[in-house]
N, C-alpha and C positions, 0 to 999 in steps of 0.2 A: 789587181784585181784582186776582186772575194773567192777563192779557192773551192773547188769541187771536195769531196769528200764519198767514194761509193761505199762508205762502210759506218753504220752509225756512230757520232763520235763519240758515246763511253766504250765503243769495242775497238777504237782508235787511238784510244789517250789513255794511259794506266792513269792518271789523279786531275780531277776536276780544281781547279784552284778558283772558288769561288768567292765571290765579290757578297757581302748580305744584304746592306741596305738598298734597294732597288731591284735585286735579283731575287735573295730570296726572300726578303718581308721588305715591307712597307709600315714604319710605325707600331712594329711589333706583331703584325697579322702578316701569316702569308700571302706571297702574290699568287696568282690562277696558279695553278695545274704545278705550282713548286714544289712540292710536298710530294704527290704521288711520281713526279718525274723523277726525284732526286731520287724514291725508293726502287724503283725500276734500275735506274743506271747504279745504284752500289749493289742491285740485287744482279745485276749484269756483269762484275766484278770489275767497274772502278773504286775507286779510293775516291772518298769527299774532302778536300780541304776547303776550310771557311777561312779564306783573308781579307781582313776588313783593315780599313786604315782607320776607324773609331779607334780611339783608344779608353773610351770609356768605363768598356766591362768586363771584367777578368773571362779567361778562358771559360772556366769553370760555371759563371753566370750566363754565355754567351750559349754553353753547350747544354745547357737546364733548357734554355729558351726553345731550342732547336726542336730538342727533346719534345718537350711540351708542344710545338707543333705538329708532331707526330716524324720529326728525321731526327731516331737516334746519332747523338752524337757524344765524342769522349772529348775533355778538354783538350788533349793531345790533336785532335783535328781542328783547332781553332790558331790560328795563327794573328796577331796584332801589328798593328805600324809599332803599340807602345812596347811588346817585345824585341821591335826590332831597333825604336831609338836606345831602349835600356842597352841593348849589345855594343851601339856603337859605343852611347857613354863610356860604359862598363872596358872597353879597349881605353880609354884615355884617362882617364880619371883614377887614384886606388882603390883599391877593393875596402866597403865603408865609408866611402863617402858621401859629405851630405850634397844632395842635389833638388835646388830649390823647385818643387813641383806645384805644376799650374796647371791640372786637373783632375780625374775621377780615379776612383778606385783602381781602373787597369791598369792606369799607369803608375800608379804606388806599388800594386803587385810586381810589375814586369819592373819597376825597380830593385826590391827586396829580392826578387829570385835572381837578380846578377848581385847582389849584395852590395846593393845601396842603399844610402838612407836618403830617405823623401823628408822635406822641411819646408817648412809655409813660408818663412821672411827672408829678405834680403841681407837683416842682422843675424843670419845663423851660420856664416862662412862659409855657403856653399860653394863647391866646386865648378858645379855648373848650374845652370839655368832648364830646364825641358817644359815643352807645354806640348797639351794633348785635348783633346774633344772631353771638356768638361761637363757634357749638359747644358740645357735651359736655366741651370739655377747658380752658374758661377759668377762669382761674386767681383764686382770691379775691384776691392783691394786685391784681390788674387795676381791680377794683371797689373796694378799698380807695384806689388811688390817684384813682379818678375822685370816689369819696367826699370827700376830702380836698380836691381842687381845686374842688368845689363849694361846699364849705365855706367856702373864701376867696372865694368871691365870682365864681367864672369862670362866663358864662352857657353853659348845658347843654342839649345836642340829646339827640335819641334817634332810631334812624330808624323804629322803632316800640316800640309796648307791644302787643304781642300776647304775652298769658302763658303760652300752650302752643304748640306746636305738632307735628305729627302724625309719627309716624317708625315704621317698619316692628315696634316691637316696643311700641307704643302712641301715647298721648301723654305726650310733654313738656315740661319749661318752656321755655318762647321768652324773645325779650328782656324783654318785660313783664316775667316776673320779675325778671332782672339788675335793670331799673329801679329797682324798689319798693324791692331793697339799698341802692338810693342814697340814695331816696326816704328809708329808717325811718335811715340815718345822718345825715343832714342835718335830720332833725325837733327836732334840739336846738336849730336859727337862733331867731331873732327870729319874720321869716318866709321857711318853710321855701319854696324852690324849685320852680320845675316844671318838667321841659322842653320846652324847643319840639321836638313830634313830628311827623315830616313824611310816616310811612308811612300805606297804607290806613287810616281811611277818609275821612285828613283830606285838604283841598284842596292841599296839596305834593303830594303822589302824583300825584292827575290831572293837576298844571300837568305836571309832569316827563312822564308817557307821552305827552300829547296834544302835547307840544314833541318827542318822541322820533318818534313812529308818525306824526302829521299826520293822524291818525285823524278820520273827518268823519259815520260812522253808526257810531262803536264801540257796540260789546255785550259787556259787563263779565261774565265766568264766573267763578264761585269756588264757595268749599264754605264761606262762612266769613258769618254773618250781620251779624258785629257789625265785620266789615272790607270784604270785598268788597262785598256789599248794601248796607251803610249808605256804603261811600266811590262807590258809583253816585247812590245817593240823593244825595248830596253836589254830584256834580259833572252832575246831572240828565241822565244817561245811563239806560239800559236796561240791563236784568240776568239770567241766567243761572245758576239758582242747579244745583249736580248732586251728588247725595248719595253722593258717594264718599269724604267728606272728615269735618270736626266736623262739621258738623250733621247729626242726623237728622231724619226726619218729625214727631216728638211737636215739638222745638224751633222747627222748619217754622210748625206751628199757632198757636204761644205769641208768633209774632213781631210786634213792633209795627208802626207804620207805615214808620219808615225803615227797619225789617232786611228789610221784603217785596220778595221779588224780581218781576221783570215774567214771569219763566217759571221752571217748574221742571222739571228732566229727572233720569233716575238716574244718566246718567253724560254724558258727551260724544257719546256719538250722538243727544242731545237739539239737537246744533249742524245735523244732516242732514235733520229733518222740519220738518213744520209743527207748530204750537203749538196743539192743538187750545182750543174756546169754551167757558168757564163761564159760562152762564144761570144765571135764577133771581134770586128776592129770598129775605130774611126767613122770607115767612111761606108762598112756595108751596118753598122749600128749592132748592137750588142743585146743578146737574146741569153731568155731565160725560162724554161719552161713554155709557156704559148707567148710571152711578152718581148717586144721590140720595142729599143730604147736606143735614140741619140743625141750626139748634142748637133744644133743646127742652129747658124747665125747668133753662138751665145745663147740660147735657149733649151732646154731637154725638151722634149716628144718623146711620148709612150703609144704602144700601138700594141693590140692586142686583147687576148682576155685567158685568166686562168687564177690561179694563189696569188693573192697580192705580195706575198713576200717575193714570188720570182719576179713579180714586175717591177719591185725597191731593189733588186740584186741586180737587175739589166740596168737597172737606174744609176746604180752606182758605179759601173762600168763605164756608162756615159759619161758622167760627170767627173769620175778619177780621171780619165783618159783625156777628156779634155783642158783638166786643170795640169795635166802635165805633157802638155804639149806635143796631146797627140798619140803619147806612147803609153800601151799599157801596164811598164814596168815600176812606173809612179819613176821619182824624185825629182821632177822638173821643178820643184816649189816644196820647202819644206811647212809653211804656214798655212794655215785653215782659210779655206775661201775655194774651195774648188766650184766651178761652173753650176749656179743653182738657179740664175734666172730662170723663169719660167717651169719651176719645179713645183711652183703651189699646181697647178692644173693636171699635173702629173700624179703628183700624190694625192689630189682631192679626187684622184680617179681609180685610185688604189683606197681610198679611204683610209690614209696614214698623216 
């Protein structure tokens, strides 16, 4: 069940661990309401940390971009999956070791920060291979070098395995797609290798974030169930899903336990408000604001009127409880695919 908060979230938590793509900006442009909401949250005493699986850009470049959008940020406010994977590699290879780097400047800078030397050829005797998002101009030859090195038995790392990344023109292939290329090219091996992955939702990214921010009451804020929200579950911290990026309302209703956020909001204005309570049970239905939702005969029904996000919250209560076998505490199944039959009509009524 979604939780309630009687206090605005920027007052209830000391640090917001914010994803960037799909949350703060899309394709380089600020998401609607993001800039004033972040300013207000910061002015209210909340620390803002920007945590991204995108390993392409350096923290300095990201901070400049954010400041240009109207959200002053320092490089120390930015945590990337490149930094997380560089720390993991540095703990396993000697300082000064060569690392075959298939990615952009952000990954090379993170390796240098850990005293590692980026190289581009499998013939440079690398101690490790690492892949990070290289942008739309990543050369096919770079993937070939990675496949050759991994095929020779060199340890393999990836900043993250997000298959897609949102952009101004739509959804594009992410670093996970490039990782799959190397995986396919090494299937001939007797024991096909798997990369060590550092980014969200895995523990190395959470560790990197906490080490760099010192957060004591963090709130993960993201748009993806399988990275941001699952990562919050793995780190045992609370989360806010915003519907400005990859995840839509239908996917939220179908989320399994490890992909369910603590709170949900249309956008980053959700940081500045309390979160309403969802009450009820499977027999009487679930209520939030002026809405009541129930799962009847395998379909979701919605009645009432009011704020559309309250209707979505009520639907989450009904769908998740039905998927978990009628209990509101979760744990009935760990796979996505909650009861969403009939959800189309309910969501259409909410305009979602």
